[in-house]
All heavy atoms as an XYZ file, in Angstrom:
784
protein
N     -85.298    -80.857    -26.711
C     -85.827    -81.751    -27.630
C     -87.171    -82.150    -27.257
O     -87.540    -82.337    -26.141
C     -84.929    -82.963    -27.685
C     -85.411    -84.082    -28.667
S     -84.605    -85.656    -28.649
C     -82.940    -85.313    -28.462
N     -88.109    -82.191    -28.362
C     -89.457    -82.530    -28.122
C     -89.766    -83.839    -28.788
O     -89.475    -83.922    -30.048
C     -90.385    -81.486    -28.622
O     -90.092    -80.271    -27.943
C     -91.840    -81.753    -28.406
N     -90.332    -84.773    -28.209
C     -90.770    -86.002    -28.874
C     -92.242    -85.918    -28.999
O     -92.973    -85.639    -28.116
C     -90.370    -87.244    -28.052
O     -88.963    -87.234    -27.851
C     -90.763    -88.560    -28.678
N     -92.627    -86.111    -30.271
C     -94.159    -85.920    -30.536
C     -94.789    -87.190    -30.927
O     -94.804    -87.653    -32.109
C     -94.308    -84.871    -31.691
S     -93.695    -83.321    -31.265
N     -95.330    -87.849    -29.883
C     -96.150    -89.116    -30.253
C     -95.324    -90.267    -30.629
O     -95.096    -91.193    -29.819
N     -94.773    -90.278    -31.819
C     -93.929    -91.440    -32.225
C     -92.589    -91.351    -31.630
O     -92.008    -90.251    -31.383
C     -93.717    -91.277    -33.798
O     -92.721    -92.209    -34.213
N     -92.064    -92.434    -31.223
C     -90.650    -92.541    -30.566
C     -89.590    -91.994    -31.519
O     -88.636    -91.486    -31.084
C     -90.345    -93.964    -30.170
C     -91.142    -94.391    -28.942
C     -90.715    -95.727    -28.575
N     -91.485    -96.204    -27.363
C     -91.735    -97.424    -27.109
N     -91.203    -98.402    -27.832
N     -92.473    -97.716    -26.065
N     -89.828    -92.158    -32.862
C     -88.737    -91.742    -33.760
C     -88.853    -90.352    -34.229
O     -87.906    -89.751    -34.707
C     -88.803    -92.716    -34.953
O     -90.077    -92.558    -35.722
N     -90.031    -89.649    -34.041
C     -90.250    -88.317    -34.410
C     -89.737    -87.340    -33.341
O     -90.193    -87.505    -32.190
C     -91.672    -88.000    -34.729
C     -91.965    -86.482    -35.140
C     -92.131    -86.177    -36.414
C     -91.972    -85.527    -34.133
C     -92.331    -84.924    -36.772
C     -92.272    -84.171    -34.458
C     -92.408    -83.874    -35.805
O     -92.705    -82.535    -36.165
N     -88.663    -86.561    -33.606
C     -88.191    -85.574    -32.563
C     -88.003    -84.201    -33.292
O     -87.687    -84.114    -34.430
C     -86.787    -86.040    -32.029
O     -85.882    -86.125    -33.017
C     -86.960    -87.370    -31.312
N     -88.148    -83.191    -32.453
C     -87.861    -81.835    -32.766
C     -86.820    -81.268    -31.917
O     -86.920    -81.440    -30.683
C     -89.103    -80.971    -32.667
C     -90.277    -81.364    -33.535
C     -91.495    -80.412    -33.307
O     -91.422    -79.524    -32.497
O     -92.609    -80.776    -33.880
N     -85.800    -80.721    -32.558
C     -84.691    -80.130    -31.676
C     -84.445    -78.683    -32.182
O     -83.960    -78.504    -33.299
C     -83.346    -80.954    -31.870
O     -83.596    -82.306    -31.575
C     -82.331    -80.361    -30.904
N     -84.969    -77.717    -31.431
C     -84.690    -76.295    -31.759
C     -83.189    -75.993    -31.951
O     -82.321    -76.625    -31.298
C     -85.269    -75.500    -30.676
C     -86.256    -76.523    -29.957
C     -85.661    -77.849    -30.142
N     -82.855    -75.201    -32.902
C     -81.518    -74.818    -33.159
C     -80.895    -73.942    -32.106
O     -79.657    -73.962    -31.959
C     -81.325    -74.024    -34.467
O     -82.014    -72.803    -34.421
C     -81.914    -74.801    -35.678
N     -81.668    -73.309    -31.341
C     -81.137    -72.309    -30.373
C     -80.927    -70.960    -30.871
O     -80.662    -70.084    -30.171
N     -81.066    -70.781    -32.222
C     -80.876    -69.535    -32.909
C     -82.379    -68.928    -32.907
O     -83.319    -69.457    -32.389
C     -80.361    -69.732    -34.283
N     -82.452    -67.805    -33.555
C     -83.736    -67.060    -33.674
C     -84.767    -67.807    -34.414
O     -85.963    -67.673    -34.189
C     -83.464    -65.735    -34.374
N     -84.293    -68.677    -35.323
C     -85.194    -69.428    -36.128
C     -84.704    -70.935    -36.203
O     -83.500    -71.168    -36.093
C     -85.303    -68.975    -37.623
C     -85.912    -67.568    -37.853
C     -85.683    -67.198    -39.296
C     -87.427    -67.610    -37.559
N     -85.601    -71.854    -36.532
C     -85.187    -73.098    -36.868
C     -85.422    -74.279    -35.898
O     -85.197    -74.096    -34.682
N     -85.731    -75.400    -36.456
C     -85.862    -76.680    -35.682
C     -85.389    -77.778    -36.591
O     -85.715    -77.798    -37.776
C     -87.312    -76.822    -35.192
C     -88.237    -77.096    -36.230
C     -87.344    -78.053    -34.178
N     -84.711    -78.729    -36.028
C     -84.328    -79.955    -36.776
C     -85.307    -81.014    -36.452
O     -85.628    -81.293    -35.276
C     -82.931    -80.467    -36.382
C     -82.538    -81.631    -37.112
C     -81.131    -82.096    -36.808
O     -80.368    -81.386    -36.070
O     -80.777    -83.221    -37.225
N     -85.905    -81.621    -37.463
C     -86.854    -82.713    -37.252
C     -86.202    -84.045    -37.729
O     -85.574    -84.148    -38.839
C     -88.113    -82.514    -38.075
C     -88.882    -81.235    -37.528
C     -89.094    -83.653    -37.998
C     -90.122    -80.850    -38.235
N     -86.256    -85.036    -36.866
C     -85.811    -86.374    -37.216
C     -86.945    -87.387    -37.136
O     -87.862    -87.128    -36.439
C     -84.608    -86.746    -36.255
C     -83.389    -85.966    -36.434
C     -82.317    -86.366    -35.512
N     -81.198    -85.516    -35.642
C     -79.948    -85.927    -35.600
N     -79.610    -87.240    -35.481
N     -78.974    -85.101    -35.790
N     -86.671    -88.484    -37.833
C     -87.720    -89.600    -37.774
C     -88.854    -89.382    -38.747
O     -89.891    -89.967    -38.544
N     -88.600    -88.536    -39.730
C     -89.635    -88.328    -40.762
C     -88.934    -88.559    -42.128
O     -87.975    -87.919    -42.396
C     -90.240    -86.828    -40.640
C     -91.163    -86.563    -41.830
C     -90.847    -86.672    -39.334
N     -89.583    -89.320    -42.969
C     -89.089    -89.617    -44.292
C     -89.858    -88.756    -45.273
O     -90.948    -89.085    -45.702
C     -89.203    -91.097    -44.716
C     -88.609    -91.369    -46.062
O     -88.089    -90.435    -46.662
O     -88.617    -92.533    -46.443
N     -89.325    -87.495    -45.635
C     -90.108    -86.611    -46.508
C     -90.046    -87.035    -47.868
O     -90.663    -86.379    -48.762
C     -89.590    -85.129    -46.304
C     -88.086    -85.025    -46.616
C     -89.937    -84.626    -44.878
C     -87.639    -83.575    -46.674
N     -89.312    -88.190    -48.212
C     -89.317    -88.655    -49.574
C     -90.689    -89.465    -49.795
O     -91.028    -89.679    -50.957
C     -88.131    -89.626    -49.815
N     -91.329    -89.851    -48.764
C     -92.636    -90.412    -48.863
C     -93.663    -89.548    -48.454
O     -93.515    -88.590    -47.745
C     -92.623    -91.665    -47.952
C     -91.478    -92.601    -48.030
C     -91.430    -93.304    -49.422
O     -92.535    -93.663    -50.002
N     -90.319    -93.289    -50.040
N     -94.910    -89.849    -49.043
C     -96.038    -88.937    -48.588
C     -96.333    -89.241    -47.137
O     -96.507    -90.356    -46.649
C     -97.333    -89.372    -49.424
C     -98.451    -88.461    -49.179
C     -99.657    -88.628    -50.106
O     -99.447    -89.111    -51.160
O    -100.718    -88.180    -49.774
N     -96.394    -88.181    -46.413
C     -96.622    -88.250    -44.935
C     -98.095    -88.486    -44.632
O     -98.873    -87.814    -45.253
C     -96.120    -87.016    -44.309
C     -94.684    -86.646    -44.400
C     -94.400    -85.370    -43.634
C     -93.777    -87.838    -44.008
N     -98.349    -89.194    -43.623
C     -99.742    -89.331    -43.131
C    -100.125    -87.922    -42.525
O     -99.278    -87.156    -42.238
C     -99.953    -90.434    -42.085
C     -99.150    -90.185    -40.842
O     -99.486    -89.375    -40.074
O     -98.038    -90.785    -40.686
N    -101.461    -87.680    -42.446
C    -101.960    -86.428    -42.000
C    -101.464    -85.989    -40.621
O    -101.123    -84.903    -40.394
C    -103.477    -86.485    -42.047
C    -104.074    -85.084    -42.009
C    -103.730    -84.174    -43.196
O    -103.512    -84.703    -44.261
O    -103.640    -82.962    -42.950
N    -101.375    -86.910    -39.691
C    -100.953    -86.562    -38.335
C     -99.517    -86.192    -38.308
O     -99.169    -85.159    -37.711
C    -101.123    -87.838    -37.401
O    -102.481    -88.248    -37.372
C    -100.637    -87.535    -35.991
N     -98.685    -86.928    -38.981
C     -97.208    -86.508    -39.094
C     -97.039    -85.186    -39.809
O     -96.293    -84.322    -39.338
C     -96.365    -87.599    -39.695
O     -96.514    -88.827    -39.079
C     -94.858    -87.272    -39.797
N     -97.789    -84.987    -40.949
C     -97.657    -83.764    -41.644
C     -98.087    -82.589    -40.671
O     -97.432    -81.566    -40.741
C     -98.420    -83.764    -42.970
C     -98.328    -82.433    -43.642
C     -97.049    -82.045    -44.244
C     -99.337    -81.492    -43.606
C     -96.984    -80.783    -44.799
C     -99.219    -80.231    -44.113
C     -98.040    -79.821    -44.770
N     -99.151    -82.694    -39.959
C     -99.598    -81.657    -39.145
C     -98.527    -81.297    -38.047
O     -98.324    -80.091    -37.750
C    -100.903    -82.021    -38.454
C    -102.049    -82.041    -39.371
C    -102.427    -80.597    -39.830
N    -103.292    -80.682    -40.923
C    -103.077    -80.063    -42.123
N    -102.121    -79.247    -42.220
N    -103.922    -80.155    -43.203
N     -97.897    -82.235    -37.584
C     -96.745    -82.019    -36.589
C     -95.634    -81.208    -37.261
O     -95.114    -80.206    -36.752
C     -96.115    -83.376    -36.074
C     -97.065    -84.079    -35.175
C     -96.422    -85.336    -34.791
N     -97.261    -86.165    -33.937
C     -97.069    -87.378    -33.640
N     -96.146    -88.074    -34.207
N     -97.928    -88.062    -32.863
N     -95.296    -81.560    -38.455
C     -94.271    -80.840    -39.230
C     -94.689    -79.460    -39.562
O     -93.940    -78.468    -39.327
C     -93.930    -81.576    -40.581
C     -93.071    -80.752    -41.401
C     -93.246    -82.955    -40.225
N     -95.980    -79.311    -39.937
C     -96.465    -77.964    -40.288
C     -96.527    -77.088    -39.023
O     -96.141    -75.904    -39.118
C     -97.861    -78.129    -40.892
C     -98.423    -76.741    -41.313
C     -99.832    -76.979    -42.044
O    -100.645    -77.739    -41.502
O    -100.013    -76.341    -43.050
N     -96.853    -77.669    -37.875
C     -96.945    -76.872    -36.632
C     -95.551    -76.462    -36.250
O     -95.335    -75.291    -35.774
C     -97.519    -77.701    -35.590
C     -99.103    -77.875    -35.719
C     -99.625    -78.901    -34.727
O     -98.949    -79.359    -33.732
O    -100.871    -79.162    -34.810
N     -94.546    -77.302    -36.469
C     -93.116    -76.980    -36.189
C     -92.696    -75.869    -37.180
O     -92.074    -74.886    -36.611
C     -92.210    -78.170    -36.316
N     -93.059    -75.922    -38.331
C     -92.725    -74.850    -39.325
C     -93.389    -73.484    -38.852
O     -92.732    -72.450    -38.907
C     -93.208    -75.210    -40.714
C     -92.946    -74.156    -41.734
C     -91.591    -73.847    -42.156
C     -93.963    -73.399    -42.239
C     -91.396    -72.797    -43.073
C     -93.775    -72.424    -43.228
C     -92.445    -72.185    -43.576
N     -94.621    -73.524    -38.537
C     -95.294    -72.339    -38.038
C     -94.639    -71.793    -36.802
O     -94.683    -70.552    -36.634
C     -96.777    -72.633    -37.871
C     -97.534    -72.874    -39.157
O     -97.018    -72.413    -40.234
N     -98.571    -73.533    -39.083
N     -94.158    -72.643    -35.912
C     -93.620    -72.221    -34.616
C     -92.207    -71.643    -34.770
O     -91.837    -70.693    -34.230
C     -93.589    -73.394    -33.580
C     -93.338    -73.087    -32.290
C     -93.556    -74.163    -31.259
N     -93.201    -75.531    -31.622
C     -93.975    -76.524    -32.056
N     -95.290    -76.222    -32.097
N     -93.499    -77.671    -32.375
N     -91.430    -72.353    -35.604
C     -89.965    -72.024    -35.774
C     -89.532    -71.304    -36.971
O     -88.433    -70.710    -37.034
C     -89.111    -73.289    -35.593
C     -89.241    -73.907    -34.250
C     -90.041    -75.016    -34.076
C     -88.602    -73.398    -33.105
C     -90.166    -75.677    -32.847
C     -88.698    -74.009    -31.910
C     -89.505    -75.168    -31.707
O     -89.653    -75.704    -30.506
N     -90.370    -71.281    -38.046
C     -90.090    -70.519    -39.180
C     -89.212    -71.228    -40.282
O     -89.288    -70.977    -41.467
N     -88.359    -72.140    -39.754
C     -87.413    -72.852    -40.587
C     -87.340    -74.283    -40.056
O     -87.232    -74.432    -38.878
C     -85.964    -72.250    -40.607
C     -85.045    -73.066    -41.400
C     -86.072    -70.885    -41.155
N     -87.447    -75.291    -40.962
C     -87.323    -76.621    -40.487
C     -86.163    -77.288    -41.266
O     -85.928    -77.046    -42.433
C     -88.613    -77.495    -40.679
C     -89.228    -77.299    -42.059
C     -89.652    -77.137    -39.611
C     -90.514    -78.173    -42.228
N     -85.390    -78.197    -40.627
C     -84.282    -78.923    -41.216
C     -84.518    -80.379    -41.146
O     -84.961    -80.882    -40.113
C     -82.984    -78.583    -40.429
C     -82.601    -77.170    -40.392
C     -82.957    -76.399    -39.328
C     -81.864    -76.635    -41.406
C     -82.554    -75.020    -39.214
C     -81.513    -75.221    -41.431
C     -81.872    -74.483    -40.272
N     -84.250    -81.100    -42.181
C     -84.315    -82.504    -42.346
C     -82.934    -82.834    -42.804
O     -82.698    -82.971    -43.996
C     -85.393    -83.056    -43.244
C     -86.815    -82.618    -42.853
C     -87.355    -81.439    -43.432
C     -87.522    -83.399    -42.070
C     -88.635    -81.085    -43.108
C     -88.796    -83.060    -41.698
C     -89.368    -81.917    -42.142
N     -82.031    -83.190    -41.866
C     -80.627    -83.435    -42.282
C     -80.497    -84.808    -42.857
O     -81.050    -85.759    -42.434
C     -79.688    -83.202    -41.111
C     -79.794    -81.856    -40.529
C     -78.694    -81.659    -39.500
N     -78.948    -80.424    -38.746
C     -78.484    -79.184    -39.170
N     -77.931    -79.090    -40.313
N     -78.716    -78.125    -38.393
N     -79.527    -84.863    -43.820
C     -79.150    -86.176    -44.352
C     -80.117    -86.891    -45.237
O     -80.046    -88.109    -45.394
N     -81.142    -86.268    -45.711
C     -82.183    -86.839    -46.472
C     -81.790    -86.815    -47.950
O     -81.355    -85.783    -48.484
C     -83.568    -86.083    -46.294
C     -84.029    -86.218    -44.861
C     -84.424    -87.615    -44.593
N     -84.743    -87.712    -43.190
C     -84.798    -88.905    -42.662
N     -84.580    -90.006    -43.241
N     -85.083    -89.014    -41.280
N     -82.152    -87.876    -48.599
C     -81.893    -87.994    -50.032
C     -83.336    -88.011    -50.731
O     -84.030    -88.954    -50.577
C     -81.174    -89.222    -50.404
C     -79.886    -89.441    -49.806
C     -78.799    -88.565    -50.477
C     -77.443    -88.898    -49.870
N     -76.491    -87.901    -49.891
N     -83.691    -86.929    -51.376
C     -84.919    -86.788    -51.993
C     -84.760    -86.259    -53.398
O     -83.799    -85.445    -53.656
C     -85.965    -85.956    -51.229
C     -85.520    -84.551    -51.110
C     -86.262    -86.485    -49.885
C     -86.574    -83.606    -50.516
N     -85.665    -86.668    -54.332
C     -85.576    -86.156    -55.667
C     -86.261    -84.756    -55.713
O     -86.945    -84.376    -54.738
C     -86.289    -87.068    -56.599
O     -87.725    -87.109    -56.348
N     -86.013    -84.072    -56.859
C     -86.625    -82.763    -57.007
C     -88.166    -82.892    -56.959
O     -88.852    -82.143    -56.340
C     -86.196    -82.087    -58.315
C     -86.908    -80.863    -58.636
C     -84.643    -81.818    -58.257
N     -88.686    -83.909    -57.621
C     -90.108    -84.162    -57.649
C     -90.642    -84.411    -56.216
O     -91.741    -83.890    -55.898
C     -90.469    -85.392    -58.535
N     -89.897    -85.199    -55.425
C     -90.347    -85.439    -54.056
C     -90.267    -84.129    -53.227
O     -91.168    -83.860    -52.371
C     -89.463    -86.467    -53.337
C     -89.693    -87.836    -53.939
C     -88.604    -88.851    -53.554
O     -87.373    -88.458    -53.369
N     -89.045    -90.168    -53.378
N     -89.278    -83.249    -53.360
C     -89.162    -81.967    -52.777
C     -90.462    -81.112    -53.103
O     -90.983    -80.504    -52.244
C     -87.896    -81.365    -53.050
C     -87.660    -80.047    -52.419
C     -86.348    -79.268    -52.721
O     -85.557    -79.771    -53.463
N     -86.092    -78.155    -52.168
N     -90.718    -81.043    -54.367
C     -91.803    -80.188    -54.824
C     -93.116    -80.738    -54.252
O     -93.989    -79.909    -53.794
C     -91.843    -80.082    -56.350
C     -90.629    -79.291    -56.826
C     -93.114    -79.383    -56.761
C     -90.325    -79.356    -58.305
N     -93.267    -82.008    -54.249
C     -94.562    -82.609    -53.687
C     -94.628    -82.349    -52.236
O     -95.739    -81.925    -51.711
C     -94.563    -84.128    -53.927
N     -93.624    -82.398    -51.433
C     -93.504    -82.054    -50.040
C     -93.902    -80.642    -49.846
O     -94.800    -80.272    -49.007
C     -92.242    -82.328    -49.406
C     -92.197    -82.025    -47.982
C     -92.874    -82.808    -46.985
C     -91.327    -80.997    -47.536
C     -92.846    -82.434    -45.667
C     -91.282    -80.691    -46.197
C     -92.028    -81.430    -45.241
N     -93.352    -79.732    -50.620
C     -93.638    -78.280    -50.539
C     -95.092    -77.968    -50.776
O     -95.718    -77.107    -50.117
C     -92.748    -77.522    -51.458
N     -95.708    -78.694    -51.760
C     -97.082    -78.444    -52.070
C     -98.086    -78.833    -50.963
O     -99.199    -78.327    -50.978
C     -97.427    -79.226    -53.418
C     -96.812    -78.522    -54.531
C     -97.301    -79.093    -55.863
N     -96.844    -78.351    -57.031
C     -96.278    -78.835    -58.073
N     -96.257    -80.159    -58.260
N     -95.877    -78.010    -59.089
N     -97.633    -79.635    -50.031
C     -98.516    -79.965    -48.944
C     -98.784    -78.752    -48.029
O     -99.822    -78.677    -47.418
C     -97.839    -81.043    -47.980
C     -97.699    -82.426    -48.555
C     -98.980    -83.299    -48.558
N     -99.748    -83.344    -47.328
C     -99.634    -84.445    -46.597
N     -98.785    -85.432    -46.839
N    -100.351    -84.515    -45.439
N     -97.891    -77.743    -48.083
C     -98.044    -76.508    -47.322
C     -98.997    -75.511    -48.023
O     -99.364    -74.519    -47.456
C     -96.649    -75.896    -46.945
C     -95.810    -76.652    -46.059
C     -95.018    -77.635    -46.605
C     -95.922    -76.435    -44.725
C     -94.181    -78.394    -45.699
C     -95.115    -77.202    -43.870
C     -94.267    -78.154    -44.351
N     -99.268    -75.710    -49.323
C     -99.990    -74.844    -50.154
C     -99.443    -74.635    -51.485
O     -98.428    -75.249    -51.799
N     -99.922    -73.619    -52.145
C     -99.433    -73.290    -53.514
C     -98.016    -72.931    -53.470
O     -97.562    -72.022    -52.591
C    -100.234    -72.120    -54.151
C     -99.893    -71.887    -55.571
C    -100.743    -70.795    -56.152
O    -101.843    -70.592    -55.636
O    -100.368    -70.304    -57.258
N     -97.179    -73.409    -54.305
C     -95.738    -73.105    -54.360
C     -95.528    -71.838    -55.166
O     -95.928    -71.750    -56.308
C     -94.906    -74.317    -54.936
C     -93.448    -73.986    -55.073
C     -95.114    -75.542    -54.082
N     -94.743    -70.878    -54.582
C     -94.533    -69.627    -55.298
C     -93.363    -69.886    -56.190
O     -92.396    -70.512    -55.848
C     -94.276    -68.537    -54.352
C     -95.506    -68.017    -53.653
C     -95.223    -66.795    -52.815
O     -94.450    -65.914    -53.389
O     -95.750    -66.593    -51.772
N     -93.381    -69.165    -57.395
C     -92.344    -69.204    -58.286
C     -91.553    -67.899    -58.053
O     -92.066    -66.836    -58.113
C     -92.786    -69.263    -59.744
C     -93.749    -70.503    -59.912
C     -91.556    -69.294    -60.709
C     -93.122    -71.881    -59.608
N     -90.201    -68.061    -57.773
C     -89.402    -66.844    -57.569
C     -89.241    -66.076    -58.739
O     -88.990    -66.666    -59.943
C     -88.019    -67.225    -56.952
C     -87.297    -66.093    -56.352
O     -86.837    -65.259    -57.070
N     -87.163    -66.108    -55.029
N     -89.204    -64.787    -58.742
C     -89.110    -63.907    -59.889
C     -87.643    -63.911    -60.400
O     -87.363    -63.644    -61.518
C     -89.512    -62.446    -59.641
C     -91.047    -62.396    -59.368
C     -88.703    -61.855    -58.559
N     -86.681    -64.294    -59.552
C     -85.301    -64.342    -59.938
C     -85.064    -65.706    -60.594
O     -84.474    -66.696    -59.903
C     -84.403    -64.119    -58.705
C     -82.907    -64.110    -59.099
O     -82.474    -64.300    -60.223
N     -82.081    -63.938    -58.103
N     -85.382    -65.883    -61.788
C     -85.300    -67.235    -62.469
C     -83.864    -67.694    -62.586
O     -83.589    -68.909    -62.705
C     -85.942    -67.125    -63.873
O     -85.291    -66.166    -64.634
C     -87.450    -66.934    -63.720
N     -82.859    -66.861    -62.512
C     -81.476    -67.234    -62.601
C     -81.070    -68.042    -61.316
O     -80.149    -68.831    -61.367
C     -80.565    -66.043    -62.772
C     -80.605    -65.413    -64.096
C     -79.668    -64.278    -64.272
O     -79.099    -63.780    -63.277
N     -79.344    -63.808    -65.529
N     -81.794    -67.906    -60.237
C     -81.454    -68.533    -59.018
C     -82.328    -69.803    -58.768
O     -82.228    -70.481    -57.804
C     -81.723    -67.564    -57.755
N     -83.133    -70.050    -59.789
C     -83.937    -71.322    -59.754
C     -83.268    -72.488    -60.350
O     -82.389    -72.334    -61.292
C     -85.305    -71.057    -60.467
S     -86.371    -69.894    -59.571
N     -83.624    -73.695    -59.865
C     -83.072    -74.904    -60.542
C     -83.551    -75.022    -62.027
O     -84.788    -74.940    -62.203
C     -83.559    -76.069    -59.697
C     -82.974    -77.520    -60.106
C     -81.393    -77.519    -59.941
C     -83.608    -78.559    -59.327
N     -82.644    -75.158    -62.917
C     -83.083    -75.196    -64.394
C     -84.177    -76.257    -64.528
O     -84.039    -77.404    -64.128
C     -81.776    -75.506    -65.056
C     -80.774    -74.971    -64.278
C     -81.198    -75.172    -62.809
N     -85.314    -75.827    -65.171
C     -86.374    -76.803    -65.428
C     -87.300    -76.928    -64.242
O     -88.375    -77.617    -64.413
N     -86.950    -76.360    -63.154
C     -87.828    -76.480    -61.927
C     -87.919    -75.112    -61.200
O     -87.309    -74.927    -60.215
C     -87.250    -77.526    -60.984
C     -87.130    -78.913    -61.560
N     -88.149    -79.726    -61.689
C     -86.089    -79.506    -62.123
C     -87.866    -80.862    -62.261
N     -86.542    -80.714    -62.539
N     -88.783    -74.250    -61.747
C     -88.871    -72.810    -61.157
C     -89.297    -72.841    -59.688
O     -89.249    -71.950    -59.079
C     -89.776    -72.152    -62.055
C     -90.565    -73.177    -62.747
C     -89.720    -74.427    -62.890
N     -89.915    -74.035    -59.269
C     -90.470    -74.170    -57.909
C     -89.258    -74.267    -56.890
O     -89.387    -74.042    -55.728
C     -91.272    -75.364    -57.712
C     -92.388    -75.477    -58.611
C     -92.033    -76.341    -59.945
O     -90.864    -76.421    -60.271
O     -92.979    -76.971    -60.448
N     -88.011    -74.521    -57.371
C     -86.932    -74.766    -56.480
C     -85.889    -73.589    -56.626
O     -85.307    -73.356    -57.707
C     -86.147    -76.109    -56.784
C     -85.039    -76.303    -55.875
C     -87.149    -77.249    -56.679
N     -85.713    -72.858    -55.539
C     -84.803    -71.791    -55.479
C     -83.492    -72.294    -54.848
O     -83.439    -72.918    -53.808
C     -85.391    -70.683    -54.589
C     -84.490    -69.423    -54.409
C     -84.342    -68.658    -55.696
C     -85.137    -68.573    -53.294
N     -82.410    -72.069    -55.636
C     -81.073    -72.510    -55.120
C     -80.530    -71.392    -54.175
O     -80.513    -70.221    -54.501
C     -80.139    -72.659    -56.375
C     -80.569    -73.775    -57.338
C     -79.646    -73.718    -58.530
C     -80.564    -75.038    -56.752
N     -80.100    -71.829    -53.060
C     -79.533    -70.897    -52.081
C     -78.036    -71.375    -51.858
O     -77.841    -72.521    -51.545
C     -80.373    -71.031    -50.733
C     -79.668    -70.064    -49.645
C     -81.766    -70.616    -50.931
N     -77.107    -70.419    -52.228
C     -75.688    -70.746    -52.103
C     -74.915    -69.507    -51.863
O     -75.358    -68.389    -52.222
C     -75.256    -71.420    -53.491
O     -73.843    -71.670    -53.425
N     -73.794    -69.628    -51.226
C     -72.882    -68.606    -51.070
C     -71.684    -68.667    -52.066
O     -70.723    -67.957    -51.904
C     -72.380    -68.329    -49.656
C     -71.621    -69.581    -49.183
O     -71.553    -70.556    -49.878
N     -70.983    -69.479    -47.998
N     -71.777    -69.544    -53.013
C     -70.722    -69.793    -54.017
C     -71.186    -69.264    -55.317
O     -72.192    -69.421    -55.815
C     -70.460    -71.339    -54.132
C     -69.971    -71.841    -52.779
C     -69.411    -71.526    -55.204
C     -69.952    -73.414    -52.869
N     -70.379    -68.263    -55.880
C     -70.660    -67.698    -57.190
C     -69.575    -68.089    -58.210
O     -68.443    -68.142    -57.787
C     -70.711    -66.178    -57.049
C     -72.078    -65.664    -56.791
C     -72.007    -64.072    -56.908
C     -73.349    -63.611    -57.152
N     -73.372    -62.101    -57.225
N     -69.943    -68.259    -59.340
C     -68.999    -68.530    -60.470
C     -69.391    -67.630    -61.610
O     -70.408    -67.766    -62.231
C     -69.092    -70.070    -60.883
C     -68.114    -70.395    -62.021
O     -67.121    -69.727    -62.148
O     -68.375    -71.431    -62.646
N     -68.511    -66.645    -61.879
C     -68.733    -65.611    -62.933
C     -70.094    -64.896    -62.760
O     -70.869    -64.678    -63.648
C     -68.724    -66.320    -64.294
C     -67.344    -66.804    -64.658
O     -66.367    -66.197    -64.323
N     -67.345    -67.842    -65.388
N     -70.387    -64.634    -61.511
C     -71.665    -63.901    -61.204
C     -72.906    -64.733    -61.178
O     -73.938    -64.192    -60.936
N     -72.806    -66.091    -61.415
C     -74.001    -66.883    -61.355
C     -73.736    -67.913    -60.266
O     -72.704    -68.397    -59.964
C     -74.138    -67.607    -62.746
C     -74.236    -66.604    -63.836
C     -74.783    -67.209    -65.026
N     -76.269    -67.377    -64.841
C     -76.980    -68.084    -65.636
N     -76.518    -68.679    -66.637
N     -78.196    -68.260    -65.328
N     -74.962    -68.376    -59.645
C     -74.855    -69.409    -58.655
C     -74.865    -70.761    -59.345
O     -75.453    -70.888    -60.443
C     -76.010    -69.298    -57.753
C     -75.948    -68.033    -56.933
C     -76.698    -66.890    -57.228
C     -75.165    -67.939    -55.805
C     -76.656    -65.789    -56.531
C     -75.051    -66.795    -55.087
C     -75.793    -65.734    -55.464
O     -75.751    -64.561    -54.684
N     -74.115    -71.754    -58.727
C     -74.129    -73.019    -59.398
C     -75.483    -73.799    -59.435
O     -76.322    -73.400    -58.635
C     -73.131    -73.778    -58.542
C     -73.016    -73.047    -57.261
C     -73.348    -71.669    -57.549
């Protein structure tokens, strides 16, 4: 576990090939530049970042993603959240060949 400056900000690598869990960051709010840089550095280092148990709106999720740069629209529009092509749904549950 790595503590980065703030007592509440922690990074815990998953132990797998990719991924780190970040705690102590409210991604529903706009992050200050220092905190965002820590999150971005963790993403660059681990490839995948997890913020468990967070309740954020679709608009907040898209705004957070835009901090990393231009958001790509997936060509598989059937796998995107209806009305929000910026959000790709990832699921292992299929219903009649379509993802929920």
